C-alpha positions in Angstrom: -104.4 -42.0 -165.3 -105.4 -38.7 -166.8 -105.8 -35.3 -165.1 -108.6 -32.9 -166.1 -108.7 -29.2 -165.2 -112.2 -27.9 -165.7 -112.2 -24.2 -166.8 -108.8 -23.4 -165.3 -108.3 -19.8 -164.5 -104.8 -19.5 -163.0 -102.0 -20.0 -165.5 -99.4 -20.7 -162.9 -101.4 -23.6 -161.4 -102.0 -25.0 -164.9 -98.3 -24.8 -165.7 -97.4 -26.6 -162.5 -100.0 -29.3 -163.2 -98.6 -29.7 -166.7 -95.1 -30.1 -165.3 -96.3 -32.8 -162.9 -98.0 -34.6 -165.9 -94.7 -34.6 -167.8 -92.9 -36.0 -164.8 -95.4 -38.7 -164.3 -96.2 -39.4 -168.0 -99.8 -38.5 -167.4 -102.2 -37.0 -170.0 -103.7 -33.6 -169.2 -107.1 -32.4 -170.4 -108.0 -28.7 -170.3 -111.8 -28.0 -170.5 -112.7 -24.7 -172.1 -113.1 -21.9 -171.4 -109.6 -21.3 -170.2 -108.9 -18.2 -168.1 -105.7 -17.5 -170.1 -104.0 -18.3 -173.3 -101.5 -21.2 -173.3 -99.0 -18.8 -174.9 -99.2 -16.4 -171.9 -95.9 -15.7 -170.1 -97.4 -16.7 -166.7 -98.0 -20.3 -167.9 -94.6 -20.4 -169.7 -92.9 -19.4 -166.5 -94.7 -22.2 -164.6 -94.0 -25.0 -166.9 -94.5 -24.3 -170.6 -90.9 -25.1 -171.3 -91.8 -28.6 -170.4 -95.0 -28.6 -172.5 -93.2 -29.8 -175.7 -93.1 -33.1 -173.9 -96.6 -32.9 -172.4 -99.5 -35.0 -173.8 -102.5 -32.6 -173.5 -105.7 -31.9 -175.2 -108.1 -28.9 -175.0 -111.7 -29.9 -175.1 -115.1 -28.2 -174.8 -116.8 -30.3 -172.1 -116.4 -33.0 -169.5 -118.7 -35.2 -171.6 -116.2 -35.2 -174.4 -113.6 -36.7 -172.1 -116.1 -39.3 -170.7 -117.0 -40.3 -174.3 -113.3 -40.7 -175.2 -112.7 -42.8 -172.0 -115.9 -44.9 -171.6 -114.4 -47.6 -169.3 -112.6 -45.1 -167.1 -113.4 -44.4 -163.4 -113.7 -40.6 -162.7 -112.8 -38.9 -159.4 -114.0 -35.3 -159.0 -112.3 -32.9 -156.7 -113.2 -29.3 -156.0 -112.7 -26.6 -153.5 -116.2 -25.3 -154.1 -118.2 -28.4 -153.2 -120.6 -28.5 -150.2 -120.8 -32.3 -149.8 -119.0 -35.5 -150.6 -120.4 -37.5 -153.5 -119.4 -41.0 -154.3 -119.9 -42.3 -157.8 
């Protein structure tokens, strides 16, 4: 399993997800643009001390992730969606 954050804006949430990924040995993708710098103190406070053990990659698009993982099944979750879509 891999976790993707699309255009993350809140460093604390990203740090917490990163910590979860370290604990579960899950790879994390961050899709640009990021609403913060990874070096910011807010993200450090939320989990950057664990990030030396985190497998993560910063990419430019969701398509880049799909191309790298052609046989993967994707689940999309959002707080902004108006309807459920099954793919």
